[in-house]
Backbone as CSV, one residue per row, in Angstrom:
resi,resn,N_x,N_y,N_z,CA_x,CA_y,CA_z,C_x,C_y,C_z
1,MET,19.599,102.265,234.395,20.007,102.088,233.090,20.261,100.271,233.106
2,GLN,21.341,100.196,234.068,21.700,98.462,234.375,20.553,97.309,234.695
3,GLU,19.560,97.861,235.513,18.268,97.851,235.893,17.680,96.889,234.349
4,GLN,17.341,98.180,233.471,16.360,97.548,232.258,17.452,96.444,231.646
5,ARG,18.494,96.988,230.934,19.925,95.667,230.497,19.429,94.682,231.063
6,ARG,19.802,94.893,232.473,19.312,93.058,233.486,17.981,92.727,233.140
7,THR,16.946,92.955,232.921,15.426,93.124,232.785,15.175,92.480,231.234
8,ALA,15.967,93.340,230.251,15.597,92.646,229.015,16.522,91.329,228.680
9,ILE,17.369,91.120,229.032,18.498,89.855,229.020,17.584,88.837,229.847
10,GLU,17.328,88.974,230.619,16.018,88.184,231.516,14.860,87.948,230.726
11,GLU,14.267,88.540,229.914,13.214,88.432,229.369,13.640,87.803,227.877
12,LYS,14.826,87.925,227.698,15.449,87.196,226.019,15.403,85.990,226.560
13,LEU,16.189,85.855,228.142,16.614,84.136,228.483,15.204,83.371,228.610
14,ARG,13.966,84.264,228.816,12.917,83.576,229.100,12.153,83.219,228.316
15,VAL,12.241,84.090,227.145,11.300,83.291,225.797,12.667,82.956,224.618
16,THR,13.924,82.778,225.157,14.376,81.287,224.383,14.273,79.989,225.422
17,GLN,14.705,79.867,226.526,13.802,78.927,227.460,12.420,77.971,226.841
18,ALA,11.604,79.166,226.533,10.340,78.741,226.278,10.105,78.184,225.063
19,SER,11.277,78.326,224.010,10.921,78.660,222.614,11.681,76.810,222.933
20,ARG,13.350,76.988,223.227,13.635,75.604,223.745,12.516,74.622,223.943
21,ASP,11.806,74.910,225.194,10.545,73.990,225.497,10.093,73.439,224.749
22,GLU,9.196,74.232,223.898,8.698,74.245,222.960,9.023,73.124,221.452
23,LEU,9.988,73.619,221.539,10.453,72.706,220.356,11.358,71.205,220.653
24,GLN,11.381,71.202,222.124,11.392,69.667,222.411,10.276,68.733,222.721
25,THR,8.916,70.144,222.954,7.761,69.159,222.947,7.898,68.477,221.146
26,TYR,7.861,69.505,220.817,7.540,69.168,219.333,8.565,68.083,218.600
27,ALA,9.796,67.816,219.127,10.638,66.883,218.614,10.417,65.642,219.489
28,THR,9.653,65.437,220.484,9.359,64.142,221.010,8.360,63.961,220.111
29,GLN,7.199,65.044,219.895,5.661,64.586,219.234,6.294,63.935,217.594
30,GLN,7.070,64.705,217.169,7.550,63.671,215.849,8.395,63.226,215.491
31,SER,8.940,62.557,216.904,10.089,61.358,217.217,8.684,59.963,217.016
32,GLY,8.023,60.465,218.180,6.776,59.485,218.197,6.072,59.203,217.008
33,LEU,5.435,60.016,216.045,4.986,59.872,215.153,5.940,59.414,214.134
34,VAL,7.038,59.593,213.840,8.037,58.635,213.402,7.922,57.073,213.439
35,SER,8.017,57.062,214.673,8.491,55.681,215.047,6.659,55.019,215.026
36,ASP,5.702,55.960,215.042,4.609,54.968,214.387,4.279,54.395,213.359
37,LEU,4.625,55.828,212.626,5.006,55.739,211.188,5.287,54.280,210.395
38,GLN,7.107,53.992,211.048,7.878,53.127,211.291,7.284,51.961,211.185
39,SER,6.304,51.476,212.339,5.395,50.424,212.648,4.781,49.817,211.447
40,ARG,3.509,51.130,210.789,2.830,50.963,210.381,3.231,50.689,209.010
41,ASN,4.090,51.298,208.203,4.767,50.604,207.633,5.206,49.596,207.219
42,SER,6.416,48.820,208.482,6.326,47.765,208.667,5.104,46.525,208.613
43,GLN,4.103,46.889,209.355,3.039,46.185,208.764,2.319,45.976,207.551
44,LEU,2.414,46.985,207.188,1.817,47.423,205.501,2.775,45.949,204.524
45,SER,3.861,46.379,204.852,4.811,45.741,204.157,4.596,43.702,204.784
46,ILE,4.143,43.708,205.904,3.840,42.099,206.065,2.853,41.926,205.143
47,ASP,1.866,42.436,205.521,0.136,42.508,204.911,0.389,42.498,203.360
48,ASN,1.539,43.221,202.685,1.629,43.408,201.456,2.149,42.253,200.528
49,GLU,3.328,41.128,201.366,4.033,40.636,200.845,2.473,38.859,201.013
50,SER,2.028,39.245,202.146,1.126,38.082,202.386,0.191,37.935,201.063
51,LEU,-0.734,39.071,201.094,-1.259,39.417,199.919,-0.706,38.678,198.110
52,ARG,0.837,39.479,198.177,1.622,39.076,196.887,1.255,37.843,196.852
53,ARG,1.750,36.785,198.130,2.083,35.173,198.106,0.603,34.376,197.712
54,ARG,-0.579,35.195,198.324,-1.905,34.997,198.277,-2.381,35.043,196.448
55,VAL,-1.765,36.113,195.906,-2.233,36.438,194.136,-1.364,35.406,193.963
56,ALA,-0.079,35.539,194.039,0.721,34.258,193.354,-0.280,32.738,193.568
57,ASP,-0.656,32.149,194.826,-1.207,31.177,194.807,-2.652,30.794,193.955
58,LEU,-3.283,31.542,194.067,-4.360,31.884,193.334,-4.139,31.747,191.350
59,GLN,-3.324,32.573,190.858,-2.832,32.611,190.058,-2.173,30.632,189.644
60,GLN,-1.680,30.337,190.095,-1.061,28.695,189.830,-2.754,28.337,190.043
61,VAL,-3.432,28.143,191.089,-4.837,27.338,190.958,-5.751,27.904,189.646
62,TRP,-5.567,29.150,188.976,-6.266,29.352,187.897,-6.172,28.889,186.818
63,THR,-4.048,29.114,186.546,-3.851,27.864,185.641,-4.011,26.844,185.439
64,SER,-3.734,25.995,186.853,-3.870,24.758,186.522,-5.556,24.249,185.822
65,SER,-6.254,25.379,186.735,-7.796,24.660,186.323,-7.752,25.315,184.150
66,ASP,-7.127,25.577,184.299,-6.936,26.155,182.946,-6.412,24.841,182.034
67,THR,-5.301,24.731,182.973,-4.499,23.706,181.952,-5.796,21.799,182.001
68,VAL,-6.543,21.659,183.202,-7.167,20.624,182.896,-8.451,20.813,182.279
69,LYS,-8.693,21.888,181.922,-9.809,22.293,180.486,-9.452,21.941,179.191
70,VAL,-8.379,21.968,179.036,-7.823,21.975,177.861,-7.611,20.641,177.534
71,LYS,-7.419,19.980,178.411,-7.025,18.321,178.090,-7.739,17.914,178.237
72,PHE,-9.242,18.215,178.328,-10.827,17.119,178.440,-11.251,17.999,177.278
């Protein structure tokens, strides 16, 4: 009876430790994924801002060329 109880407790401990290890691995992977996504988000924000400036510059050139056409 004692031996069976001890064996059952050891098995529960083994399963619990395996689950913990699996969850730690998953958490580490997710942490890496979050880090990668944050980096990508930062780069896309920089790219987006650059494109906004480029559009503003082009709009200014376009407006200037329309003004020149109207003067003639």
